[in-house]
C-alpha positions in Angstrom: -33.6 -8.4 5.3 -33.5 -8.5 1.4 -32.3 -5.5 -0.4 -33.7 -4.0 -4.0 -31.3 -4.1 -6.1 -30.8 -0.8 -7.7 -28.2 1.1 -9.9 -25.9 2.9 -8.2 -25.5 7.0 -9.0 -23.0 8.6 -8.1 -23.5 12.1 -9.4 -26.3 12.1 -7.0 -23.5 12.2 -3.9 -23.3 15.0 -2.4 -19.8 16.6 -1.2 -19.7 17.9 2.6 -16.2 19.0 2.3 -13.5 19.3 -0.1 -9.5 19.6 1.0 -7.3 18.7 -0.7 -6.4 15.5 0.1 -9.8 14.1 1.0 -13.4 14.8 0.7 -16.6 14.1 2.9 -19.6 12.4 0.3 -23.0 11.9 1.9 -24.7 9.6 -0.6 -28.5 9.8 -2.0 -28.8 7.1 0.9 -27.5 8.8 3.2 -24.3 7.2 3.9 -21.1 9.0 4.2 -18.3 8.0 3.2 -14.4 9.9 2.7 -12.6 10.0 -1.1 -8.9 10.6 -1.0 -7.3 13.0 -4.1 -6.2 9.8 -5.9 -9.2 6.9 -5.2 -7.6 4.0 -5.4 -3.8 3.6 -3.9 -0.6 0.7 -4.6 1.2 -1.3 -2.2 3.7 -3.0 -3.3 6.2 -5.2 -1.0 9.7 -6.1 -2.9 11.2 -9.0 -2.0 15.3 -10.0 -3.3 17.4 -13.7 -3.0 20.1 -13.2 -1.0 22.4 -16.2 -0.3 19.8 -18.7 -0.2 17.1 -16.3 2.2 14.8 -13.3 1.4 15.0 -10.2 2.3 11.8 -8.0 2.0 12.3 -4.1 1.9 9.8 -2.5 4.5 9.4 0.9 4.0 8.9 2.7 7.3 6.8 6.3 7.4 5.2 8.5 9.9 2.5 7.4 11.3 -0.6 8.6 11.0 -2.7 10.6 14.2 -3.3 7.4 15.7 -3.5 6.9 19.7 -0.9 5.0 19.4 1.2 7.6 18.0 3.3 10.3 20.6 6.0 12.5 18.9 5.3 13.6 15.3 8.9 11.3 14.4 7.0 8.1 15.2 7.1 5.5 12.3 5.4 3.0 11.1 6.1 -0.3 9.1 4.3 -0.6 5.9 5.2 -1.7 2.1 5.6 1.2 -0.1 2.7 3.1 -1.2 0.8 5.4 -3.2 -1.7 6.6 -4.9 -2.9 7.0 -9.1 -1.5 9.7 -11.0 -3.6 10.5 -13.7 -5.5 7.8 -15.0 -2.1 5.0 -14.5 -3.6 1.4 -14.0 -2.2 -0.2 -11.2 0.7 -1.5 -12.8 2.0 1.5 -13.7 1.1 2.6 -10.0 3.4 0.4 -8.7 6.1 0.7 -11.0 6.4 4.0 -10.6 5.5 4.4 -6.8 8.9 1.4 -6.3 11.4 3.9 -8.1 9.9 6.9 -6.5 9.8 5.8 -2.4 12.1 2.6 -2.7 14.9 3.5 -5.5 14.2 0.2 -7.5 14.3 0.3 -11.3 11.4 -2.3 -12.1 8.8 -2.6 -14.8 6.0 -5.2 -15.4 8.9 -8.2 -15.7 9.1 -8.0 -12.2 5.7 -8.9 -11.0 5.1 -11.8 -9.2 1.6 -11.5 -8.1 -1.7 -9.0 -7.1 -4.5 -8.7 -5.3 -7.2 -5.9 -4.9 -8.8 -4.8 -1.3 -11.2 -2.3 -0.3 -10.0 -0.6 2.7 -13.1 0.1 4.5 -16.3 0.2 5.1 -16.3 4.1 5.4 -13.7 5.6 2.3 -14.2 3.7 -1.6 -10.9 3.4 -1.8 -9.5 0.1 -2.9 -6.3 -1.3 -2.8 -4.0 -2.7 -5.7 -1.4 -4.6 -3.6 1.7 -6.0 -5.3 4.8 -8.3 -4.6 7.6 -7.8 -6.6 11.2 -10.1 -7.0 13.5 -7.1 -6.9 16.4 -10.1 -6.9 20.1 -8.2 -8.8 18.2 -4.7 -9.6 21.2 -2.2 -7.8 19.2 0.2 -5.1 19.5 3.9 -6.0 18.8 6.3 -3.2 14.8 7.2 -3.3 13.8 10.5 -5.4 10.3 11.0 -3.5 7.4 13.2 -4.3 8.6 15.9 -2.2 5.3 15.6 0.6 5.9 15.6 4.0 5.4 11.8 4.6 7.8 11.2 2.2 11.0 13.2 2.2 11.3 11.5 6.8 10.3 7.8 5.4 13.3 5.4 5.4 13.6 1.8 3.8 14.8 -1.5 5.8 15.3 -4.8 4.1 14.6 -7.4 6.4 14.5 -11.0 6.9 11.5 -13.6 6.5 12.3 -14.0 10.1 12.5 -10.4 11.6 9.2 -9.2 8.9 7.2 -12.1 10.6 7.6 -10.8 13.9 6.7 -7.3 12.5 3.4 -8.8 10.8 2.6 -11.1 13.8 3.3 -9.2 17.0 0.2 -8.3 18.2 1.9 -5.1 19.4 3.3 -3.2 16.8 1.4 -0.7 14.7 1.8 -1.5 10.9 0.1 -0.5 7.7 -2.2 -3.8 6.8 -1.8 -3.3 3.4 1.7 -4.8 4.6 -0.1 -8.0 5.7 -2.1 -8.5 2.5 0.9 -8.1 0.4 3.5 -10.9 3.3 0.6 -13.1 2.1 0.9 -12.9 -1.6 4.3 -13.5 -0.9 3.7 -17.0 1.0 1.4 -17.9 -1.4 3.8 -18.2 -4.2 6.6 -18.9 -2.0 3.7 -22.0 -1.8 3.2 -22.5 -5.0 7.0 -22.4 -6.2 7.6 -24.8 -3.9 4.9 -27.3 -4.5 6.5 -27.2 -8.7 
């Protein structure tokens, strides 16, 4: 079946339900989708070289309302994440979030790699996945934005072997962005070793 190519006119999408954090829309063609407040977001995985090995900053935050969640305090591993503020560029958002949630004051010189994905078929959110080398940066206590999720979140420096166990253990629940960011590191490491 061949679809006729037509321009998308989002002004014709109908808002069905509004909340402070997420809206439900129906497109002109009848497709339903969710849109979060900030629409797009970032996921950032920071790594550092430590005595000949590599550690990754894994961010643990409360699980969303999924079947595996038993207690309100159940945490799951993620990279640092966050939504854009205003007209922020993706790199600006990532730098801000890494400081806010990770306590690491970075800038664009720490940037290693980036890729972009779509969250799901039911949302219009794109995630900009970043990889940052934070070797030598002194970590401060994270400031957080005061939100419910951030006030209880924790960070843990995690060696390569442990992050592999987190990512590749089929029984572990983890944010899919952690996979994507780790793939960025694998590619970076492969390129670095081939030089």
